[in-house]
C-alpha positions as CSV (number, residue, x, y, z in Angstrom):
1,M,-95.1,-17.9,-244.2
2,K,-98.0,-15.9,-243.5
3,L,-97.6,-12.7,-242.5
4,D,-100.2,-10.4,-240.9
5,E,-101.2,-7.6,-243.2
6,R,-100.8,-4.8,-240.4
7,H,-97.8,-5.5,-239.5
8,L,-97.1,-5.0,-243.2
9,I,-99.0,-1.9,-243.0
10,Q,-97.3,-0.3,-239.8
11,L,-93.6,-1.2,-241.4
12,A,-94.9,0.7,-244.4
13,A,-96.0,4.1,-242.4
14,V,-93.0,4.5,-240.7
15,I,-90.0,4.4,-243.7
16,N,-94.0,6.8,-245.5
17,A,-93.6,9.3,-242.0
18,G,-90.0,8.8,-241.7
19,G,-89.3,7.4,-237.6
20,V,-91.7,5.6,-235.5
21,T,-93.4,8.1,-233.6
22,E,-94.3,10.0,-237.0
23,G,-95.6,6.6,-238.2
24,A,-97.3,5.3,-235.2
25,E,-99.5,9.0,-235.4
26,L,-99.4,8.3,-239.4
27,L,-101.8,5.2,-238.0
28,G,-104.1,6.7,-234.6
29,M,-101.3,4.2,-232.7
30,T,-99.0,4.6,-230.5
31,Q,-95.1,4.8,-230.2
32,P,-94.1,1.7,-228.2
33,A,-97.1,-1.0,-230.4
34,V,-95.3,-0.3,-233.7
35,S,-91.9,-0.3,-231.9
36,R,-93.1,-4.0,-230.6
37,T,-95.3,-4.8,-233.7
38,L,-91.6,-3.8,-236.0
39,A,-89.6,-6.0,-233.4
40,L,-91.4,-8.5,-233.6
41,L,-91.5,-9.0,-237.6
42,E,-87.9,-8.5,-237.7
43,K,-86.8,-11.7,-235.1
44,R,-90.1,-13.7,-236.8
45,L,-88.3,-13.1,-240.4
46,G,-85.0,-13.5,-239.3
47,E,-83.8,-10.1,-241.4
48,P,-83.5,-6.1,-240.4
49,L,-85.9,-4.5,-242.7
50,F,-83.8,-1.4,-240.9
51,V,-80.3,-0.1,-241.5
52,K,-78.6,-0.4,-237.7
53,G,-77.2,3.0,-236.6
54,R,-78.8,5.7,-239.1
55,R,-81.0,8.6,-238.5
56,P,-83.9,9.7,-240.0
57,L,-84.7,5.1,-240.2
58,R,-83.3,3.7,-243.6
59,P,-85.2,0.5,-244.6
60,T,-83.0,-2.0,-245.8
61,P,-83.1,-3.8,-249.2
62,F,-85.7,-6.4,-247.8
63,G,-87.3,-3.7,-245.9
64,R,-88.6,-1.5,-248.1
65,A,-89.7,-4.8,-250.4
66,L,-92.2,-5.4,-247.6
67,A,-93.0,-2.1,-247.4
68,D,-94.2,-2.1,-251.1
69,H,-96.0,-4.7,-250.3
70,G,-97.4,-2.6,-246.9
71,Q,-98.5,0.1,-249.2
72,A,-100.9,-0.7,-251.1
73,M,-103.0,-2.3,-248.6
74,L,-102.2,1.2,-246.5
75,L,-104.0,2.7,-249.7
76,S,-107.0,0.0,-250.5
77,S,-107.7,0.6,-246.7
78,R,-107.5,4.4,-247.1
79,K,-109.5,4.0,-250.0
80,A,-112.4,1.4,-248.8
81,S,-112.9,4.1,-245.8
82,E,-113.6,7.3,-247.9
83,L,-115.6,4.5,-249.8
84,V,-117.4,3.9,-245.8
85,D,-117.9,7.8,-245.3
86,N,-119.1,8.8,-249.1
87,F,-121.3,6.2,-248.6
88,R,-122.9,7.7,-245.4
89,Y,-122.7,10.7,-246.6
90,G,-124.6,10.2,-249.7
91,R,-121.1,11.2,-251.2
92,A,-121.3,8.4,-253.4
93,G,-123.2,5.6,-254.8
94,T,-126.9,5.2,-257.6
95,V,-129.3,6.7,-257.7
96,R,-131.8,4.9,-260.8
97,V,-134.5,7.9,-261.3
98,A,-137.1,7.9,-263.6
99,G,-139.7,9.9,-264.5
100,T,-142.0,11.1,-267.7
101,Q,-140.7,12.5,-270.9
102,F,-141.1,15.9,-270.1
103,F,-140.5,17.3,-266.9
104,M,-136.7,15.5,-267.0
105,D,-135.7,17.2,-270.4
106,A,-136.8,20.6,-269.2
107,L,-136.4,20.1,-265.7
108,I,-134.3,17.6,-263.8
109,S,-131.9,17.3,-266.4
110,G,-130.6,20.7,-264.9
111,L,-131.0,19.8,-261.1
112,I,-129.3,16.3,-261.5
113,A,-126.5,18.5,-263.0
114,D,-126.3,21.0,-260.3
115,F,-126.5,18.2,-258.2
116,H,-123.6,16.0,-259.7
117,N,-121.7,19.4,-258.9
118,E,-121.6,19.2,-255.1
119,R,-121.8,14.8,-255.4
120,P,-119.7,14.1,-258.9
121,D,-118.9,10.6,-257.4
122,V,-123.0,9.7,-257.4
123,R,-123.8,7.2,-260.3
124,I,-127.4,8.2,-261.5
125,V,-129.4,6.1,-263.8
126,Q,-132.3,7.6,-265.9
127,S,-135.0,6.6,-267.6
128,Y,-138.2,7.9,-269.3
129,G,-141.9,6.3,-267.9
130,Y,-145.8,7.5,-267.7
131,M,-148.0,5.9,-263.9
132,P,-148.5,2.9,-264.7
133,D,-144.8,2.0,-265.6
134,L,-143.6,4.3,-263.6
135,Q,-144.9,2.5,-260.3
136,D,-143.7,-0.7,-262.0
137,A,-140.6,-0.2,-262.1
138,I,-140.3,0.7,-258.2
139,R,-142.1,-2.1,-256.8
140,A,-140.3,-4.6,-258.8
141,D,-137.0,-2.6,-257.6
142,R,-135.3,-1.4,-261.3
143,V,-136.2,2.7,-260.3
144,D,-134.7,4.3,-257.0
145,L,-137.5,7.0,-256.8
146,A,-140.0,8.5,-260.7
147,I,-141.2,12.4,-261.1
148,C,-143.3,12.6,-262.1
149,P,-147.5,14.5,-262.0
150,V,-149.9,11.8,-260.0
151,D,-153.2,12.7,-259.5
152,V,-154.7,9.4,-257.8
153,L,-152.5,6.5,-256.9
154,D,-152.7,3.3,-257.4
155,G,-152.5,0.9,-254.4
156,D,-151.3,2.4,-250.8
157,D,-147.7,0.9,-251.3
158,M,-146.9,4.5,-252.6
159,E,-145.9,7.5,-250.7
160,F,-146.0,10.7,-253.2
161,Q,-144.2,14.3,-252.4
162,S,-145.6,17.3,-254.2
163,I,-143.2,19.5,-255.5
164,L,-144.3,21.4,-257.8
165,P,-149.1,22.1,-259.0
166,G,-149.7,20.9,-262.0
167,R,-150.5,23.9,-264.0
168,N,-150.5,24.4,-268.1
169,V,-150.2,26.5,-271.2
170,V,-151.1,26.4,-274.2
171,A,-147.5,27.0,-275.8
172,C,-146.8,29.1,-279.0
173,R,-143.4,30.2,-280.8
174,V,-142.4,33.7,-279.7
175,T,-143.8,35.5,-283.0
176,H,-146.7,33.9,-283.5
177,P,-149.9,35.9,-285.3
178,L,-152.1,35.1,-281.7
179,L,-149.7,37.0,-279.4
180,L,-151.0,40.7,-281.5
181,K,-154.1,39.8,-280.2
182,R,-155.2,43.1,-277.7
183,K,-157.8,40.1,-276.0
184,L,-156.9,36.8,-277.0
185,K,-160.6,34.5,-277.2
186,G,-160.1,30.7,-275.7
187,P,-161.7,30.0,-279.1
188,E,-159.8,31.4,-281.7
189,V,-156.7,28.5,-281.0
190,L,-158.6,25.8,-282.3
191,D,-158.1,28.0,-286.1
192,Y,-154.4,27.5,-285.5
193,P,-152.7,23.7,-286.5
194,W,-152.4,21.4,-282.7
195,I,-149.0,19.4,-282.0
196,A,-150.7,16.5,-280.4
197,P,-148.5,14.8,-276.7
198,P,-147.9,11.1,-277.1
199,P,-149.9,8.7,-276.3
200,N,-151.0,7.6,-273.6
201,S,-149.6,10.7,-271.8
202,P,-151.3,13.2,-269.1
203,L,-151.0,15.8,-272.1
204,Q,-152.8,14.4,-274.3
205,A,-156.1,13.5,-272.0
206,D,-155.7,17.2,-270.1
207,M,-155.4,18.4,-274.5
208,R,-158.0,16.8,-275.0
209,A,-160.2,19.0,-272.3
210,L,-158.6,21.7,-273.5
211,L,-160.2,21.8,-276.5
212,L,-163.4,20.2,-275.5
213,S,-163.9,24.1,-273.3
214,F,-163.3,26.3,-275.8
215,G,-166.2,24.5,-278.3
216,S,-163.9,22.1,-280.3
217,T,-165.2,19.9,-282.1
218,G,-162.0,18.7,-284.2
219,V,-158.5,20.8,-284.8
220,S,-155.9,20.2,-287.6
221,V,-153.4,17.8,-286.3
222,P,-150.7,17.1,-288.5
223,Y,-147.4,16.1,-285.8
224,I,-147.8,13.9,-282.6
225,G,-145.8,12.4,-279.7
226,G,-142.9,13.9,-280.7
227,S,-140.3,14.1,-277.9
228,L,-139.9,17.9,-276.4
229,A,-137.0,18.3,-278.0
230,S,-138.5,18.0,-281.4
231,A,-142.1,19.8,-280.5
232,I,-140.6,22.8,-278.9
233,N,-138.2,23.0,-283.0
234,Y,-141.4,22.2,-284.4
235,L,-143.3,25.3,-282.4
236,T,-140.3,27.4,-283.6
237,R,-140.4,26.9,-287.3
238,T,-144.4,27.1,-287.1
239,D,-147.7,28.4,-286.2
240,A,-148.4,25.4,-284.7
241,L,-150.5,25.2,-280.6
242,T,-149.5,22.7,-278.1
243,I,-149.9,22.3,-274.4
244,L,-147.6,22.4,-272.4
245,P,-146.6,22.0,-268.6
246,H,-146.2,25.6,-266.9
247,G,-143.1,24.3,-265.6
248,V,-141.1,22.7,-269.4
249,V,-141.7,26.7,-270.9
250,F,-140.1,28.3,-267.9
251,A,-137.3,25.9,-267.9
252,Y,-137.0,28.0,-272.3
253,R,-137.1,30.7,-270.4
254,K,-133.9,32.2,-271.5
255,V,-133.8,30.6,-274.5
256,G,-137.1,32.6,-275.4
257,D,-138.1,30.8,-278.8
258,I,-140.9,29.7,-277.0
259,T,-143.8,31.1,-274.4
260,A,-147.4,31.1,-274.1
261,L,-150.8,32.2,-274.6
262,P,-151.8,34.6,-272.3
263,L,-154.8,32.6,-271.8
264,R,-156.5,31.3,-269.5
265,V,-156.8,26.9,-269.3
266,P,-158.3,24.6,-267.1
267,H,-155.4,23.0,-264.6
268,P,-155.3,19.3,-264.3
269,Q,-156.3,17.4,-260.0
270,R,-152.6,16.6,-260.4
271,A,-149.0,17.3,-259.1
272,L,-145.3,16.9,-260.2
273,G,-143.4,15.5,-257.0
274,I,-141.5,12.0,-256.0
275,L,-142.6,9.3,-256.4
276,R,-140.9,6.1,-254.1
277,L,-142.1,3.3,-251.8
278,A,-143.4,3.8,-248.7
279,G,-141.4,2.6,-245.7
280,S,-138.8,1.1,-248.0
281,P,-135.6,2.2,-246.6
282,Q,-133.6,4.8,-249.3
283,S,-129.3,5.1,-249.8
284,P,-127.9,7.4,-248.6
285,A,-127.5,9.2,-252.6
286,V,-131.0,8.6,-253.1
287,A,-131.5,10.1,-250.0
288,A,-129.8,13.5,-250.9
289,F,-131.1,13.2,-254.0
290,T,-134.9,13.2,-252.9
291,N,-133.9,16.7,-251.0
292,H,-132.3,18.4,-253.4
293,I,-134.7,17.9,-256.2
294,A,-137.6,18.7,-253.4
295,T,-135.0,21.5,-252.0
296,S,-134.7,23.1,-255.5
297,F,-138.5,22.8,-256.4
298,G,-138.7,24.7,-253.6
299,K,-136.9,27.1,-254.5
300,L,-138.3,27.1,-258.2
301,S,-142.2,27.2,-257.1
302,E,-142.0,30.6,-256.2
303,L,-139.7,32.1,-259.6
304,I,-142.2,30.1,-262.2
305,K,-145.3,31.4,-260.2
306,R,-144.4,34.7,-260.8
307,H,-143.8,33.9,-264.6
308,E,-147.2,33.0,-264.9
309,Q,-149.1,35.6,-263.6
310,S,-146.2,38.2,-265.9
311,V,-146.8,36.1,-269.2
312,V,-150.0,33.9,-269.0
313,W,-152.5,36.2,-266.2
314,K,-151.2,39.4,-268.0
315,A,-154.0,39.2,-269.8
């Protein structure tokens, strides 16, 4: 015998609520409609579902057994409805985000944690890459968006939302000898070893341009291509220098291990921002995450600007 699942759900609601009227309210139905359903179900089954003459309603063993199945369906229906609402309002789903390693580790990872504090059921899948790989991943639908520095977009199928201007600094440990100089001159940084950024990264080209601007014909580069954590660990134990985005140094300001030299350096013609496929529909979760990143950087940008003025431009 095939039963209508809706009838079992109504039976479970009446038993849980303790009455037909209460069960109908629980389901958003009228009392007469639920009463007709129960009468029809009893007639078709040929078995009573409730003990006659008892108030409040008491299910028979047969009625209770059927209601247990209805309860499972009711819970499943509620979970499905909740899933639909959560997805629709960006409280559930998956966000695939990629970006350059230094920015992702220093700034974006903390913002992901803040996002999860508000939307814990959204799953974030993070990966790393530089501009060419990130564009390929977006076009191939392997990631939803990238957070990366951009100077020139390759192709007109991408859209870019700038969230932070490109600003570089010369980073060092907080006890570096150059910080004792009353007036630091650029060529003095050539006397110290340097940590080279990862190969093919935008920072690698920036470091080359920076050293050339100070008249470099070659500096000691004992360490090449480490991660952000390894570069910072190396800086704090040596007198080495490196080039970092100012936003990265800002992110570590409370740790107190590294700082920026008060030195004016050439800045790249690029900006950190959110890269995605132009005109492509976004899931509500991706849209919520994108808005969270943009809003957070809107608040951070002024703090970063003040930090740069107090640390870098004070000279």
